[in-house]
C-alpha positions as CSV (number, residue, x, y, z in Angstrom):
1,X,1.2,-19.5,3.4
2,X,1.7,-16.3,1.4
3,X,0.9,-14.2,4.4
4,X,3.5,-16.2,6.5
5,X,6.1,-15.6,3.8
6,X,5.4,-11.9,3.7
7,X,5.5,-11.6,7.5
8,X,8.9,-13.3,7.7
9,X,10.2,-11.2,4.8
10,X,9.4,-8.1,6.8
11,X,11.0,-9.4,10.0
12,X,7.9,-10.5,11.9
13,X,7.7,-13.8,13.8
14,X,4.5,-15.7,12.9
15,X,3.7,-18.4,15.5
16,X,0.3,-19.8,14.4
17,X,-1.3,-21.2,11.3
18,X,-4.7,-22.8,11.0
19,X,-7.0,-24.7,8.7
20,X,-10.6,-25.9,8.9
21,X,-9.7,-28.7,11.3
22,X,-7.7,-26.8,13.9
23,X,-4.6,-24.8,14.4
24,X,-0.9,-25.2,15.0
25,X,1.4,-23.1,17.2
26,X,5.2,-23.0,17.1
27,X,6.6,-21.0,19.9
28,X,9.9,-20.7,18.0
29,X,8.1,-19.1,15.1
30,X,7.9,-20.2,11.5
31,X,10.7,-19.7,9.0
32,X,11.0,-20.3,5.2
33,X,12.1,-23.9,5.8
34,X,9.2,-24.6,8.1
35,X,6.8,-23.0,5.6
36,X,8.1,-25.3,2.9
37,X,7.5,-28.3,5.1
38,X,3.9,-27.0,5.8
39,X,3.3,-26.7,2.0
40,X,4.4,-30.3,1.6
41,X,2.0,-31.4,4.4
42,X,-0.9,-29.6,2.8
43,X,0.0,-30.8,-0.7
44,X,-0.2,-34.4,0.5
45,X,-3.6,-33.8,2.2
46,X,-2.0,-34.5,5.6
47,X,-3.0,-33.0,8.9
48,X,-1.1,-30.0,10.4
49,X,-0.7,-32.3,13.4
50,X,2.1,-34.0,11.4
51,X,4.2,-30.9,11.7
52,X,4.6,-31.5,15.5
53,X,6.2,-34.9,14.8
54,X,9.2,-33.0,13.3
55,X,9.2,-29.9,15.5
56,X,8.7,-30.9,19.1
57,X,8.2,-27.4,20.5
58,X,5.1,-27.0,18.4
59,X,1.6,-28.1,19.4
60,X,-1.6,-28.8,17.4
61,X,-5.1,-28.1,18.7
62,X,-7.9,-30.0,17.0
63,X,-11.2,-28.3,16.3
64,X,-9.9,-25.0,17.8
65,X,-9.2,-21.5,16.7
66,X,-5.9,-19.6,17.3
67,X,-7.4,-16.4,18.6
68,X,-6.6,-17.0,22.3
69,X,-2.9,-17.1,21.7
70,X,-0.7,-14.2,22.6
71,X,-0.1,-11.9,19.6
72,X,0.5,-8.4,18.4
73,X,-1.2,-8.7,15.0
74,X,-3.8,-11.2,13.8
75,X,-4.5,-12.1,10.2
76,X,-7.8,-13.9,9.7
77,X,-7.5,-15.2,6.1
78,X,-10.0,-18.1,5.9
79,X,-13.7,-17.2,5.4
80,X,-16.4,-14.7,6.1
81,X,-17.5,-14.3,9.8
82,X,-14.7,-16.6,11.1
83,X,-14.2,-14.2,14.0
84,X,-17.2,-13.8,16.2
85,X,-17.7,-11.8,19.4
86,X,-16.1,-14.3,21.7
87,X,-13.1,-14.6,19.3
88,X,-12.7,-10.9,19.3
89,X,-12.8,-10.8,23.1
90,X,-10.1,-13.5,23.1
91,X,-7.9,-11.4,20.8
92,X,-8.2,-8.4,23.0
93,X,-7.3,-10.4,26.1
94,X,-4.4,-11.9,24.2
95,X,-2.9,-8.5,23.6
96,X,-3.8,-8.1,19.9
97,X,-3.2,-4.5,18.7
98,X,-3.9,-4.8,15.0
99,X,-6.2,-7.0,13.0
100,X,-5.7,-7.3,9.2
101,X,-8.6,-8.8,7.4
102,X,-7.0,-11.1,4.9
103,X,-10.3,-12.7,3.7
104,X,-13.6,-11.0,2.8
105,X,-15.3,-9.7,5.9
106,X,-13.9,-12.3,8.3
107,X,-15.2,-10.4,11.4
108,X,-18.9,-10.3,12.4
109,X,-20.3,-6.8,13.2
110,X,-20.3,-7.8,16.9
111,X,-16.6,-8.7,16.7
112,X,-15.7,-5.4,15.0
113,X,-17.6,-3.6,17.8
114,X,-15.5,-5.4,20.4
115,X,-12.3,-4.6,18.6
116,X,-13.2,-1.0,18.1
117,X,-14.1,-0.4,21.7
118,X,-10.7,-2.0,22.7
119,X,-8.9,0.4,20.4
120,X,-7.6,-2.5,18.2
121,X,-6.6,-1.1,14.8
122,X,-8.6,-3.0,12.1
123,X,-7.4,-3.0,8.5
124,X,-10.6,-3.8,6.6
125,X,-10.8,-6.4,3.9
126,X,-11.9,-3.9,1.2
127,X,-8.5,-2.2,1.6
128,X,-6.2,-5.1,2.9
129,X,-7.5,-7.4,0.2
130,X,-6.9,-4.9,-2.6
131,X,-3.4,-6.3,-3.0
132,X,-4.7,-9.4,-4.7
133,X,-6.7,-7.3,-7.2
134,X,-3.7,-5.0,-7.8
135,X,-1.4,-8.1,-8.3
136,X,-3.8,-9.4,-10.9
137,X,-3.7,-6.2,-12.9
138,X,0.1,-6.0,-12.6
139,X,0.4,-9.5,-13.8
140,X,-1.5,-8.6,-17.0
141,X,0.8,-5.6,-17.6
142,X,3.9,-7.7,-16.8
143,X,3.1,-10.0,-19.7
144,X,4.0,-7.1,-22.0
145,X,6.6,-5.3,-20.0
146,X,8.8,-8.1,-18.7
147,X,9.1,-6.7,-15.1
148,X,11.6,-8.3,-12.7
149,X,10.2,-9.7,-9.5
150,X,11.7,-6.7,-7.7
151,X,9.9,-4.3,-10.1
152,X,6.6,-6.1,-9.5
153,X,7.0,-6.0,-5.7
154,X,7.9,-2.3,-5.8
155,X,4.8,-1.4,-7.9
156,X,2.6,-3.5,-5.6
157,X,4.0,-1.8,-2.5
158,X,3.4,1.6,-4.0
159,X,-0.2,0.8,-4.9
160,X,-0.8,-0.5,-1.4
161,X,0.7,2.6,0.1
162,X,-1.6,4.8,-2.1
163,X,-4.6,2.7,-1.0
164,X,-3.7,3.3,2.7
165,X,-3.2,7.0,2.1
166,X,-6.5,7.4,0.2
167,X,-8.4,5.6,3.0
168,X,-6.8,7.8,5.7
169,X,-7.4,11.0,3.8
170,X,-11.1,10.0,3.2
171,X,-11.5,9.3,6.9
172,X,-10.0,12.7,8.0
173,X,-11.9,14.6,5.3
174,X,-15.2,13.2,6.7
175,X,-14.4,14.0,10.3
176,X,-12.6,10.9,11.7
177,X,-9.4,11.3,13.7
178,X,-6.6,9.5,12.0
179,X,-5.5,8.0,15.3
180,X,-8.9,6.4,15.8
181,X,-9.1,2.6,15.2
182,X,-12.3,3.5,13.2
183,X,-10.5,5.7,10.8
184,X,-9.2,3.0,8.4
185,X,-12.5,1.1,8.4
186,X,-14.6,4.0,7.5
187,X,-12.0,5.6,5.4
188,X,-11.7,2.5,3.2
189,X,-15.5,2.4,2.7
190,X,-15.7,6.1,1.9
191,X,-12.7,5.9,-0.5
192,X,-14.2,2.9,-2.3
193,X,-17.5,4.6,-2.6
194,X,-15.9,7.8,-4.0
195,X,-13.9,5.8,-6.5
196,X,-17.0,4.0,-7.8
197,X,-19.0,7.2,-7.9
198,X,-16.3,9.0,-9.8
199,X,-16.1,6.2,-12.3
200,X,-19.9,6.2,-12.8
201,X,-19.9,9.9,-13.3
202,X,-17.1,9.6,-15.9
203,X,-19.4,7.2,-17.7
204,X,-22.2,9.6,-17.7
205,X,-24.3,8.0,-15.0
206,X,-26.3,10.6,-13.0
């Protein structure tokens, strides 16, 4: 739900949402009122199917994944390896241009290979998921500094921007073209390694 809210705030039109039992598509797109309704449904342990009883242009698919629906950007946010090779092929065929890993390693290696060969830009979980870690740290600081929600959001956005820039710089420093869909994947891994190695060196580890 948090991803849906962020997408809407930035002017995107999210059209699908899923859970472990199936997925829901609303061709008109979700808005804040619809998200509030979805929250009520989940809070009452009801099925996403109930959404379609209120919004007739929506449709629920039981025991199915949303990756064959037309999209520009996909956000797998459920669990590890939720997108396999066949799902990746469906995403490519559905016009997906960017995949943002919202959960830890949601794509299998075979899926990543399919996406890479199709020039789909992949934002890896080790970078895309850093927002949650940063938010936790900022919340601890906020307890003492009394930041406004706007200040909190600004600091989070700046930290995410720096994460992106570090990943891209690491990729180009080690020979990857920044236009390559592989750049962010490898750059994030390299940047993470360098950060850890630097911290260990500062602690006197050889």
